[in-house]
SERO-4910 file (N, C-alpha, C, O; in steps of 0.05 Angstrom, whole numbers):
BEGIN
 pado doro    nc1    nc2    nc3   cac1   cac2   cac3    cc1    cc2    cc3    oc1    oc2    oc3
  Met    A     13    -23     -1     -6     -3     -2     18     22     -2     38     22     12
  Ala    A     11     41    -20     28     68    -20     21     83      0     -3     85      7
  Arg    A     47    100     17     41    115     35     25    146     30     29    158      9
  Lys    A     10    154     46      3    182     43     20    198     40     39    194     55
  Leu    A     21    227     20     44    243     27     24    271     26      3    275     14
  Gln    A     39    288     40     30    314     45     46    336     27     70    340     33
  Leu    A     35    350      8     53    362     -7     50    400     -2     31    414      5
  Ser    A     66    405     -7     67    446     -3     87    455    -24    109    445    -29
  Val    A     74    480    -37     94    501    -53     96    523    -35     80    536    -22
  Asp    A    119    522    -36    128    548    -19    126    573    -51    140    573    -71
  His    A    104    590    -43     96    607    -66    112    635    -62    109    654    -77
  Asp    A    129    636    -42    152    660    -44    176    648    -61    191    666    -69
  Leu    A    183    624    -69    202    612    -76    192    604   -100    210    600   -116
  Cys    A    167    600   -110    165    588   -138    157    610   -164    141    629   -167
  Val    A    176    598   -182    180    618   -208    161    611   -228    161    623   -249
  Gly    A    146    592   -225    123    578   -248    133    570   -269    124    575   -291
  Asn    A    159    553   -265    166    536   -293    160    518   -300    171    507   -319
  Ala    A    134    506   -282    115    484   -278    128    457   -287    118    443   -304
  Met    A    154    448   -273    167    426   -272    148    412   -257    139    393   -269
  Cys    A    139    414   -233    115    402   -220     95    385   -241     94    361   -245
  Val    A     83    403   -250     60    390   -270     68    376   -288     55    356   -294
  Thr    A     92    383   -301    104    358   -319    111    337   -311    116    317   -325
  Phe    A    113    338   -292    124    304   -274    108    294   -259    111    270   -254
  Ala    A     87    308   -248     67    300   -235     35    315   -236     25    332   -221
  Thr    A     26    302   -261      9    325   -274    -20    322   -259    -37    339   -263
  Lys    A    -24    299   -241    -50    308   -229    -51    316   -194    -69    326   -181
  Ala    A    -18    305   -184    -15    325   -157     -9    349   -158    -12    359   -137
  Phe    A      2    366   -177     -1    391   -176    -18    406   -199    -21    398   -222
  Val    A    -27    432   -189    -36    449   -218    -23    474   -216    -11    479   -195
  Leu    A    -24    491   -234    -18    512   -238    -43    528   -229    -65    523   -238
  Asn    A    -36    553   -208    -55    574   -201    -54    599   -218    -38    603   -236
  Glu    A    -68    613   -213    -72    641   -236    -49    655   -239    -44    666   -261
  Asp    A    -29    657   -215     -4    666   -222     18    646   -237     42    653   -240
  Arg    A      9    626   -243     25    604   -258     48    594   -234     71    590   -241
  Gln    A     41    592   -212     55    580   -200     38    550   -187     15    544   -182
  Gly    A     64    535   -185     53    504   -177     36    504   -153     43    521   -136
  Thr    A     15    488   -147     -4    482   -121    -12    460   -115    -30    451   -129
  Pro    A     -6    447   -100    -19    416    -98    -46    415   -102    -62    429    -90
  Ala    A    -51    396   -119    -79    391   -129    -88    358   -116   -109    358   -105
  Asp    A    -78    341   -117    -91    310   -110    -61    295    -99    -48    285   -117
  Pro    A    -49    292    -75    -34    281    -73    -30    253    -81     -9    243    -89
  Asp    A    -56    242    -78    -60    209    -87    -61    208   -114    -67    186   -122
  Gly    A    -56    227   -132    -62    230   -167    -42    217   -175    -45    198   -190
  Asp    A    -23    222   -167      8    201   -180     20    190   -165     15    193   -141
  Thr    A     43    172   -177     57    155   -153     82    177   -140     91    199   -147
  Glu    A     88    157   -113    107    173   -103    129    177   -122    135    201   -123
  Glu    A    138    167   -133    166    173   -147    158    193   -167    176    211   -167
  Ala    A    135    198   -186    126    216   -198    130    244   -181    143    262   -190
  Ile    A    117    245   -157    118    266   -137    144    272   -128    150    295   -124
  Met    A    160    254   -124    187    262   -119    205    275   -140    223    291   -137
  Glu    A    196    262   -164    218    268   -182    210    301   -193    228    318   -199
  Ala    A    180    307   -195    170    328   -195    183    352   -167    185    376   -171
  Ala    A    190    342   -146    202    358   -123    228    362   -129    239    384   -124
  Glu    A    243    341   -141    273    346   -148    284    361   -165    306    370   -163
  Asn    A    263    367   -189    264    378   -209    253    409   -210    256    426   -228
  Cys    A    242    411   -189    240    444   -178    266    461   -180    285    456   -165
  Pro    A    268    480   -198    296    496   -203    302    515   -179    323    528   -178
  Val    A    280    515   -160    278    535   -136    279    513   -105    282    520    -81
  Ala    A    276    496   -113    263    476    -88    243    490    -68    246    497    -44
  Ala    A    220    493    -88    199    507    -68    179    482    -58    161    487    -42
  Ile    A    181    459    -69    160    436    -65    174    429    -37    197    437    -32
  Ser    A    156    413    -17    162    400      3    143    381      2    120    385     -6
  Val    A    154    355     12    141    330     15    145    321     42    166    326     55
  Val    A    118    304     55    122    302     74    109    267     80     88    264     67
  Asp    A    113    253     88     97    227     94     79    238    119     84    247    141
  Ala    A     56    234    107     32    245    122     23    230    150     12    242    168
  Ala    A     31    203    151     30    188    170     45    195    195     35    198    218
  Thr    A     77    198    184     93    195    205    104    233    216    112    241    238
  Gly    A    101    247    187    111    271    193    135    276    184    146    298    186
  Glu    A    152    247    169    177    250    163    177    262    139    161    258    122
  Gln    A    202    283    137    203    303    113    216    285     92    236    272     99
  Leu    A    206    281     68    216    261     55    233    282     27    251    273     13
  Phe    A    222    306     24    237    330      9    236    355     19    214    362     26
  Pro    A    252    369     22    276    368     15    295    357     34    319    355     28
***
């Protein structure tokens, strides 16, 4: 069973290059300012979400294990 993830995007850091929606098309959407925003953390695989976070050029994405509180990224 896949673990539940909690996603957040720091909009003070996000520059809107959309790598998050490129790698995790259901977990993230772009808001009206073209910044990544968590949408459905269960919509993509953990691997896709981690790839999205790792490819964010400004490290604006945080990924946490929702059950344990363990910080997975960064």
